[in-house]
TORZA-25124 format. One line per field, with one value per atom (N, C-alpha, C, O, CB): residue number from 1; chain; x, y, z negated. Coordinates in Angstrom, 1 decimal, padded with zeros to 4 digits. Glycine has a CB too. Example, Ala and Ser with C-alpha at 12.3 -4.5 7.8 and 13.67 -1.06 7.14 Angstrom:
// TORZA-25124
k = 1	1	1	1	1	2	2	2	2	2
c = A	A	A	A	A	A	A	A	A	A
px = 013.2	012.3	013.2	014.2	011.3	012.8	013.7	012.9	013.4	014.1
py = -005.7	-004.5	-003.3	-003.3	-004.5	-002.2	-001.1	000.0	001.1	-000.6
pz = -007.8	-007.8	-007.8	-008.5	-009.0	-007.1	-007.1	-007.9	-008.0	-005.7
// end
This chain:
// TORZA-25124
k = 1	1	1	1	1	2	2	2	2	2	3	3	3	3	3	4	4	4	4	4	5	5	5	5	5	6	6	6	6	6	7	7	7	7	7	8	8	8	8	8	9	9	9	9	9	10	10	10	10	10	11	11	11	11	11	12	12	12	12	12	13	13	13	13	13	14	14	14	14	14	15	15	15	15	15	16	16	16	16	16	17	17	17	17	17	18	18	18	18	18	19	19	19	19	19	20	20	20	20	20	21	21	21	21	21	22	22	22	22	22	23	23	23	23	23	24	24	24	24	24	25	25	25	25	25	26	26	26	26	26	27	27	27	27	27	28	28	28	28	28	29	29	29	29	29	30	30	30	30	30	31	31	31	31	31	32	32	32	32	32	33	33	33	33	33	34	34	34	34	34	35	35	35	35	35	36	36	36	36	36	37	37	37	37	37	38	38	38	38	38	39	39	39	39	39	40	40	40	40	40	41	41	41	41	41	42	42	42	42	42	43	43	43	43	43	44	44	44	44	44	45	45	45	45	45	46	46	46	46	46	47	47	47	47	47	48	48	48	48	48	49	49	49	49	49	50	50	50	50	50	51	51	51	51	51	52	52	52	52	52	53	53	53	53	53	54	54	54	54	54	55	55	55	55	55	56	56	56	56	56	57	57	57	57	57	58	58	58	58	58	59	59	59	59	59	60	60	60	60	60	61	61	61	61	61	62	62	62	62	62	63	63	63	63	63	64	64	64	64	64	65	65	65	65	65
c = A	A	A	A	A	A	A	A	A	A	A	A	A	A	A	A	A	A	A	A	A	A	A	A	A	A	A	A	A	A	A	A	A	A	A	A	A	A	A	A	A	A	A	A	A	A	A	A	A	A	A	A	A	A	A	A	A	A	A	A	A	A	A	A	A	A	A	A	A	A	A	A	A	A	A	A	A	A	A	A	A	A	A	A	A	A	A	A	A	A	A	A	A	A	A	A	A	A	A	A	A	A	A	A	A	A	A	A	A	A	A	A	A	A	A	A	A	A	A	A	A	A	A	A	A	A	A	A	A	A	A	A	A	A	A	A	A	A	A	A	A	A	A	A	A	A	A	A	A	A	A	A	A	A	A	A	A	A	A	A	A	A	A	A	A	A	A	A	A	A	A	A	A	A	A	A	A	A	A	A	A	A	A	A	A	A	A	A	A	A	A	A	A	A	A	A	A	A	A	A	A	A	A	A	A	A	A	A	A	A	A	A	A	A	A	A	A	A	A	A	A	A	A	A	A	A	A	A	A	A	A	A	A	A	A	A	A	A	A	A	A	A	A	A	A	A	A	A	A	A	A	A	A	A	A	A	A	A	A	A	A	A	A	A	A	A	A	A	A	A	A	A	A	A	A	A	A	A	A	A	A	A	A	A	A	A	A	A	A	A	A	A	A	A	A	A	A	A	A	A	A	A	A	A	A	A	A	A	A	A	A	A	A	A	A	A	A	A	A	A	A	A	A	A	A
px = -071.8	-070.8	-071.4	-072.2	-069.6	-071.1	-071.6	-070.7	-069.5	-071.5	-071.4	-070.7	-070.4	-069.7	-071.6	-070.9	-070.6	-069.4	-069.1	-071.8	-068.6	-067.5	-068.1	-069.1	-066.5	-067.4	-067.9	-067.8	-066.8	-067.1	-068.7	-068.7	-067.4	-066.9	-069.9	-066.9	-065.7	-064.5	-063.6	-065.4	-064.5	-063.4	-063.4	-062.4	-063.5	-064.6	-064.8	-064.3	-063.7	-066.2	-064.7	-064.3	-062.8	-062.2	-065.0	-062.2	-060.7	-060.0	-059.0	-060.3	-060.6	-060.0	-060.1	-059.2	-060.6	-061.2	-061.5	-060.5	-060.1	-062.9	-060.1	-059.1	-057.7	-056.8	-059.3	-057.5	-056.1	-055.4	-054.2	-055.3	-056.1	-055.4	-055.0	-055.9	-056.4	-053.7	-053.3	-053.8	-054.1	-051.7	-054.0	-054.6	-056.0	-056.5	-054.5	-056.8	-058.2	-058.3	-059.1	-058.9	-057.4	-057.4	-057.0	-057.7	-056.3	-056.1	-055.8	-057.0	-057.2	-054.6	-057.7	-058.9	-059.9	-060.5	-059.5	-060.1	-061.1	-060.6	-061.4	-061.2	-059.3	-058.8	-058.9	-059.3	-057.3	-058.7	-058.8	-060.3	-060.6	-058.3	-061.2	-062.6	-063.1	-063.9	-063.4	-062.5	-063.0	-062.0	-062.1	-063.1	-061.1	-060.0	-060.6	-060.1	-059.1	-061.6	-062.2	-062.9	-062.7	-063.3	-063.5	-064.2	-063.1	-063.3	-065.1	-062.0	-060.9	-060.3	-060.1	-059.8	-060.1	-059.5	-060.5	-060.1	-059.2	-061.8	-062.8	-062.8	-062.9	-064.2	-062.7	-062.7	-061.4	-061.4	-063.0	-060.4	-059.1	-058.8	-057.7	-058.0	-059.7	-059.5	-059.6	-060.6	-060.4	-058.6	-058.6	-058.3	-057.3	-057.5	-059.3	-059.2	-059.0	-058.2	-058.1	-059.7	-059.6	-058.4	-058.4	-059.6	-057.5	-056.4	-056.3	-056.7	-055.0	-055.8	-055.7	-054.6	-053.4	-055.5	-054.9	-053.9	-053.5	-054.3	-054.5	-052.2	-051.6	-051.9	-052.1	-050.2	-051.8	-052.0	-053.4	-053.7	-051.5	-054.3	-055.7	-056.1	-056.8	-056.6	-055.5	-055.7	-055.3	-056.0	-054.9	-054.1	-053.6	-054.5	-054.8	-052.2	-055.0	-055.9	-057.2	-057.6	-056.2	-057.7	-059.0	-058.7	-059.6	-059.5	-057.6	-057.3	-057.2	-057.7	-056.0	-056.5	-056.3	-057.7	-057.9	-055.4	-058.5	-059.9	-060.7	-061.4	-060.7	-060.6	-061.3	-060.7	-061.5	-061.1	-059.4	-058.8	-059.2	-059.5	-057.3	-059.2	-059.7	-061.1	-061.5	-059.5	-062.0	-063.4	-063.5	-064.4	-064.2	-062.6	-062.7	-062.5	-063.2	-061.6	-061.5	-061.2	-062.3	-062.4	-059.9	-063.1	-064.2	-065.5	-066.5	-064.3	-065.6	-066.8	-067.4	-066.6	-066.6	-068.7	-069.3	-070.2	-071.0	-070.1	-070.0	-070.8	-072.0	-072.8	-069.9	-072.2	-073.2	-074.5	-075.5	-072.8	-074.6	-075.8	-076.8	-077.8	-075.5
py = -100.6	-099.6	-098.3	-098.3	-100.1	-097.2	-095.9	-095.4	-095.4	-094.9	-095.0	-094.5	-093.0	-092.5	-094.8	-092.3	-090.9	-090.7	-091.4	-090.2	-089.7	-089.2	-088.5	-087.8	-088.3	-088.7	-088.0	-086.5	-086.0	-088.4	-085.7	-084.3	-083.7	-082.8	-083.7	-084.2	-083.7	-083.9	-083.0	-084.5	-084.9	-085.1	-084.1	-083.5	-086.5	-083.7	-082.7	-081.3	-080.6	-082.6	-081.0	-079.8	-079.7	-078.7	-079.6	-080.8	-080.8	-080.6	-079.9	-082.1	-081.3	-081.2	-079.8	-079.2	-082.2	-079.2	-077.8	-076.8	-075.8	-077.3	-077.2	-076.4	-076.7	-076.0	-076.6	-077.7	-078.0	-079.1	-079.3	-076.8	-079.9	-081.0	-082.1	-082.6	-081.6	-082.3	-083.3	-084.7	-085.3	-083.4	-085.2	-086.5	-086.6	-087.5	-086.9	-085.5	-085.5	-085.4	-086.0	-084.2	-084.6	-084.5	-085.9	-086.3	-083.5	-086.6	-088.0	-088.9	-089.8	-088.5	-088.7	-089.6	-089.3	-090.3	-089.3	-088.1	-087.7	-088.3	-088.9	-086.2	-088.1	-088.7	-090.2	-090.8	-088.3	-090.9	-092.3	-092.7	-093.7	-092.9	-092.0	-092.3	-092.2	-093.0	-091.3	-091.3	-091.1	-091.7	-091.4	-089.6	-092.6	-093.1	-093.8	-093.7	-094.1	-094.6	-095.4	-094.5	-094.7	-096.4	-093.5	-092.5	-091.7	-091.4	-091.5	-091.3	-090.6	-091.4	-090.9	-090.2	-092.7	-093.6	-093.7	-093.7	-095.0	-093.9	-094.0	-092.7	-092.8	-094.2	-091.6	-090.3	-090.0	-089.2	-089.1	-090.7	-090.5	-091.4	-091.3	-090.7	-092.2	-093.1	-092.4	-091.7	-094.3	-092.7	-092.1	-093.3	-094.0	-091.0	-093.6	-094.8	-096.1	-097.0	-094.6	-096.2	-097.4	-097.6	-098.6	-098.6	-096.6	-096.7	-095.4	-094.3	-096.8	-095.6	-094.5	-093.6	-094.0	-095.0	-092.3	-091.3	-090.6	-090.0	-090.3	-090.6	-090.1	-088.6	-088.0	-090.4	-087.9	-086.4	-086.1	-085.1	-085.8	-086.8	-086.6	-086.9	-086.2	-087.4	-088.0	-088.4	-087.3	-086.9	-089.7	-086.7	-085.6	-084.4	-083.7	-085.3	-084.1	-083.0	-083.2	-082.2	-082.8	-084.4	-084.6	-084.5	-083.9	-086.1	-085.0	-084.9	-083.4	-083.0	-085.6	-082.6	-081.2	-080.5	-079.6	-080.5	-080.8	-080.2	-080.6	-079.7	-080.7	-081.8	-082.2	-081.5	-081.0	-083.7	-081.3	-080.6	-079.1	-078.5	-080.7	-078.5	-077.1	-077.0	-076.0	-076.7	-078.0	-077.9	-078.0	-077.4	-079.0	-078.8	-078.9	-077.5	-077.1	-079.8	-076.7	-075.4	-074.4	-073.4	-074.9	-074.6	-073.7	-074.1	-073.3	-073.7	-075.2	-075.7	-074.7	-074.2	-077.1	-074.5	-073.5	-074.3	-075.1	-072.4	-074.0	-074.7	-073.9	-074.3	-075.0	-072.6	-071.8	-071.9	-071.1	-070.3	-072.8	-073.0	-074.0	-074.3	-073.3
pz = 006.3	006.5	007.0	008.0	007.4	006.4	006.9	008.1	008.0	005.7	009.1	010.3	010.3	011.1	011.5	009.2	009.1	008.2	007.3	008.5	008.6	007.7	006.5	006.6	008.5	005.4	004.2	004.4	005.0	002.9	003.9	004.0	003.5	004.1	003.2	002.4	001.7	002.7	002.7	000.4	003.5	004.4	005.5	005.9	005.1	006.0	007.0	006.5	007.2	007.5	005.2	004.6	004.5	004.8	003.2	004.0	003.9	005.2	005.3	003.1	006.2	007.6	008.1	008.7	008.5	007.8	008.2	007.6	008.2	007.9	006.3	005.6	006.0	005.5	004.1	006.8	007.3	006.6	006.8	007.2	005.8	005.1	006.1	006.8	004.0	006.2	007.3	007.1	008.1	007.2	005.9	005.7	006.1	006.7	004.2	005.9	006.3	007.8	008.4	005.7	008.5	009.9	010.5	011.5	010.4	009.9	010.4	010.2	011.1	009.6	009.1	008.9	010.0	010.5	007.5	010.3	011.4	012.7	013.5	011.5	013.0	014.3	014.3	015.4	014.5	013.2	013.1	013.3	014.0	011.8	012.7	012.8	014.3	014.7	012.0	015.0	016.4	017.4	018.6	016.7	017.0	017.9	019.1	020.2	017.1	018.8	020.0	021.0	022.2	019.4	020.5	021.4	022.2	023.3	020.6	021.5	022.1	023.2	024.3	021.1	023.0	024.0	025.2	026.3	023.4	024.9	025.9	026.8	028.0	025.3	026.2	026.9	027.7	028.6	026.0	027.3	027.9	029.1	029.7	026.8	029.5	030.6	031.9	032.2	030.5	032.8	034.1	035.0	034.9	034.3	035.9	036.8	036.0	036.4	037.8	034.8	034.0	033.1	032.3	034.9	033.1	032.2	031.3	031.8	033.1	030.1	029.2	029.7	029.9	027.7	029.8	030.2	029.0	028.3	031.3	028.6	027.4	027.3	026.3	027.3	028.5	028.5	028.2	027.4	029.9	028.8	028.5	027.0	026.4	029.5	026.5	025.1	024.2	023.3	024.8	024.4	023.6	023.7	022.7	024.0	024.9	025.1	024.3	023.7	026.6	024.4	023.6	022.1	021.4	024.0	021.6	020.2	019.8	018.8	019.9	020.7	020.3	020.3	019.5	021.4	021.3	021.3	020.0	019.5	022.6	019.6	018.4	017.1	016.3	018.1	017.0	015.9	016.0	015.0	016.0	017.2	017.3	016.9	016.2	018.8	017.2	016.8	015.3	014.7	017.5	014.6	013.2	012.5	011.6	012.7	013.1	012.5	012.8	012.1	013.0	013.9	014.2	013.6	013.7	015.7	012.9	012.4	011.3	010.5	011.7	011.4	010.5	009.5	009.9	011.3	008.3	007.2	006.8	006.0	006.0	007.3	006.8	007.6	007.4	006.9	008.5	009.3	008.8	009.3	010.8
// end
């Protein structure tokens, strides 16, 4: 199983395709939950914050480098 997201999915997410964004969020769901733990429990506010930061990073991603 390939651990990387397909390039096309990243491009579509960058362009705002909701299905591609959901795919990216699903791909990183475990990492998001890990980063959202506060005192050993998942904090919903932190989880939402991490998701929003990931989505914002998708739109800032540069393909010309």
